[in-house]
C-alpha positions as CSV (number, residue, x, y, z in Angstrom):
1,M,4.0,-13.3,5.8
2,Y,4.8,-16.8,3.6
3,V,7.0,-16.6,0.1
4,H,5.6,-18.8,-3.4
5,L,9.5,-19.4,-4.6
6,G,7.4,-21.4,-7.9
7,N,6.1,-24.9,-8.8
8,N,3.8,-24.2,-6.1
9,F,6.2,-24.6,-3.4
10,I,5.6,-21.6,-0.2
11,I,8.3,-21.2,2.2
12,A,7.7,-18.5,5.7
13,G,9.4,-15.1,4.7
14,E,10.9,-15.2,8.3
15,K,13.5,-17.8,7.1
16,I,14.6,-16.3,4.0
17,I,18.3,-14.6,5.0
18,A,19.0,-14.1,1.5
19,V,17.9,-13.9,-2.4
20,L,20.4,-14.3,-4.7
21,N,20.9,-14.3,-8.7
22,Y,21.7,-17.7,-10.4
23,G,22.5,-16.0,-13.6
24,A,25.4,-16.7,-15.9
25,P,27.9,-16.2,-15.2
26,V,27.7,-18.0,-11.5
27,S,30.3,-16.6,-9.2
28,P,32.3,-19.2,-7.4
29,D,31.1,-18.3,-4.0
30,L,27.6,-18.7,-4.9
31,Q,29.5,-21.9,-6.9
32,E,30.5,-22.8,-3.1
33,I,27.1,-22.0,-1.0
34,V,25.5,-24.5,-3.3
35,E,27.4,-27.3,-3.4
36,I,27.9,-27.5,0.3
37,A,24.3,-27.3,0.5
38,R,24.2,-30.0,-2.1
39,L,26.8,-32.7,0.2
40,E,25.0,-31.5,3.2
41,N,21.5,-32.9,1.4
42,K,20.2,-29.3,2.4
43,L,19.7,-28.4,-1.4
44,S,16.0,-28.4,-3.0
45,N,15.7,-27.9,-6.7
46,I,12.4,-26.8,-7.4
47,S,13.0,-26.2,-10.4
48,N,11.5,-28.7,-13.0
49,N,13.2,-27.4,-16.6
50,G,16.5,-27.0,-15.2
51,K,16.3,-23.1,-15.2
52,E,17.3,-21.9,-11.5
53,K,17.4,-18.6,-11.8
54,A,17.2,-17.7,-8.2
55,V,18.8,-18.8,-5.0
56,V,16.8,-18.6,-2.0
57,V,19.0,-19.4,1.3
58,C,17.1,-19.6,4.2
59,D,18.2,-20.8,7.7
60,D,17.7,-24.4,7.1
61,R,17.7,-25.0,3.7
62,V,19.0,-23.2,0.5
63,Y,16.7,-23.6,-2.5
64,L,16.9,-23.0,-6.4
65,S,13.7,-21.2,-7.8
66,P,13.2,-20.5,-11.3
67,I,11.7,-17.5,-10.5
68,S,14.0,-14.6,-11.0
69,S,15.9,-13.1,-7.8
70,T,14.2,-9.4,-8.4
71,T,10.6,-11.1,-8.5
72,L,11.5,-13.4,-5.4
73,F,12.9,-10.2,-3.3
74,K,9.5,-7.9,-4.3
75,R,7.5,-10.8,-2.5
76,A,9.6,-11.6,0.1
77,F,10.2,-7.6,1.4
78,N,7.0,-5.6,0.0
79,Y,5.2,-6.3,3.4
80,Y,8.5,-3.8,5.0
């Protein structure tokens, strides 16, 4: 099964490890996850307008999505 993350970007659902809320306030732990992914060139910001709402942690990359974490969770796990 595939999951649409926004802006015509689709990934395989089997790769998803976590779907996390990126709303204010952002926890220091989540900021650290995003910063480490950025430093390792494994961060993909697919939000064009700068309004990231969710962080999707996969086995190989971290994605910043403009779609809410609740919606992404439903899309990823409605099959199960």
